[in-house]
N, C-alpha and C positions, 0 to 999 in steps of 0.2 A: 455490742452495745444495744441497749433496749430501745424500742420504738419511742418511748417517752423521752429518753436522753437525746435522741436525734431531734425530736420535736423541740425540746428546750434549746438546743444548739441552733436550730433553724430560726426560732423566734428571736434569739439574741442576734443572729446575723442580720435579720431584717431590721431589727431595732437599730443596729449600727448603721445600716444603709440609710435609714430615715434620718437619724441624728446627724450624719455627715452631709445630708442634703443631696445625696445621690439619687434618691427617689422620693416622691411625695404624693403621687397619685394613689387614691384609695384602692382602685381596682387592681393596680400593679402590686401594691403592698399586700392585699388579700391574696392575690395569685401566688406571690412568692412564699407567703406563709402556708399556703395550701399544698403546694407541690413538694413531695419528698425528694429533694435533690439526691440524697444518698442512694436512693433506689436506682438512679441512672448512672451512678459511678461504679466502676469495677471494684469488686470486693477489697482488693489490696489498698485501694485509695479511699475507702469509705470513711475512715476517720477524719479525712480532710475535706469532706463534702461541704461543710459549712464554713470553710475558710474562703475568703473572697478572692479566689484566683482560679484560672483555668486548670483543668486536670486532664491527663491523657485518658482516652477511652478505647484505644486500639486503632489499628489501621492508620497510624500516623495522624490521627485526628484528636480533637480536644472538646471537652465541654466548656463553654464560655464561663467566665467569672460571673457570679450572681449580679454584681453591680451592672455589668454590661447587658445582661438579659433584662434587668429591670429598666435600665435606661432606654433600651430599644423598645421595650413594651410600652413605655410612656410615649416615646416619640412617634411610634406608629399610630397611636391615638385611635385604636379600634374600639368599637362598641359592641355590645351583645347582638349577635345575629349577623355581624359583618362576615363576609367570606374572605379568608386570608390564605395567601400562597406563601409557603416557606421554602426557600431553596437551601438545602443542607440540613437534613434531619438530624444527623449525628446520632447521639444517644436518645434523642426524643425529649430532652428536658425543656428546651425552649418551646417546642410545640405544645407541651403540657401547660406551660405558663400561658401561652396564647389561648389555649383551649379554655382555661379558667375564665378568660375575659369574654371570648366570643361564642363559646360552645364547641365541644369536640367535633361535632358533625360539620362545622364550618371551617375546619383547618385541613388544608391540602399541602403535603410536604413531599419534596423530591430529594432523594438521596442517591449519590453516585455509587456508594459501596453497598453491595448486596448484603454482606454480613452485618454491617451496621444497621441497615434498614430492617432486617429480620429481627435483630435484637431489640431495636427501638419499638418495633410493632408489638413484640411480646411484652416488653416493659409497660408500654402505654396501655395495653389491654389489661394486664394484671392490676393496674392502678386505677382503672375505671375510665380511661381515655380511649377506649377501643374504637370509637367512632372517628378518630383522626385517620385520615386517608394518607397512605404512603405509597409512593411510586419509586421504583429503582430506575434511574436514568440520568441523562445529562441535564443538570439544572439550568444551563443556558437556555434551553428550550421552554422552560416553565412547564405548565401542565394545561395545554389549551382546551382539553376536553371539559374542564370544569370552570373555565373562564366565562364571564368576567369576574375579577376579584375586586373587592373594595380596598384591600391592602395587600402588600407583598413585602417581604424582607429576605435578605440574604444573610446567612450565618457563615459565609466564606467570602473571601475577597476576590473581586473580579477586576480586570484591567479597565473595564468600562461597564456601564449599566447594560445588561443583556436586553437587546431590543425586543425579543419575544416576550420577556417578562413585562416590559413597559407597555407593550401592546395589549397584554391580557388584563391590565388594570383599568377600571372605569375612569371616565372623566370625573374629576373631583376626588379621585383616590390618591393614595400615597404609597411610595416605595422607599424602603430604607436599605442601604447597601454600603459595605466597606469597599472602597474603590482604590486601586493601586496595587503595586507589588511590594517593594521594600518600604516605601512611604505610603501608608494607607490612610485615607480619611473616611470617616463615617458620613455619608451623604444622604440627605433627604430629598426626594423628588416628589413634588406635588404636581399631579397631572391636571392640566387645564381642560376645559370642555373641548377645545380645538385639538387636543392631543399633545400640545407642547408641554414642556416640563419646567417648572420653577425649581431651582436647586438651592439647597442650603447646606452648609457644612457644620458638623458637630465635633470637630477635632480629630486628632490622630488616634488610630487604633491599630491592633495587631490581630489579624485573623489568619487561619490557614487559607491557602489559595484554593479557589474553585478548581475542581478536577473535571476533565472531560476531553 
């Protein structure tokens, strides 16, 4: 399929997400239109890249459905220049969408799987997001060397919010994370100046479990 055909599919996908009310923020809409999701999907699944569903990317992991990436991008409410921590690089697609909002040099991502991290790094670099920083390791620990972060989000489900990640986010910052095992809820944690967290739930979700 030609690049133009993929671009047409991508535009139609984003249009459907807007029409359905799943996304509405202009920065998020522009980011989803800009990032070529098909480049992050393994070749055998590329024809399905602009269907709104998760797809396998290898190592028992998935690329999230576009509506979920869009929803999380809106909820995290980052602005250009904000420093963002991502736990779970996967194929790198969500990191690229975040980079469109805040700038590639402001995105720090931790991935447990070395092979996925290497592939994501290559893909991001090839597509112009080479300034996204990726570390192989246990996402539970966050990435303290580059803290503090204005925003953080998990693309994998944890049984509870990782305390190190919460500690690495500034007062006034926000964290978004799927919490739970079989029953998962997408939760928003807003960090107060005193370090305590205000919690809000955004409904049931299904993510792969955090590894470590």
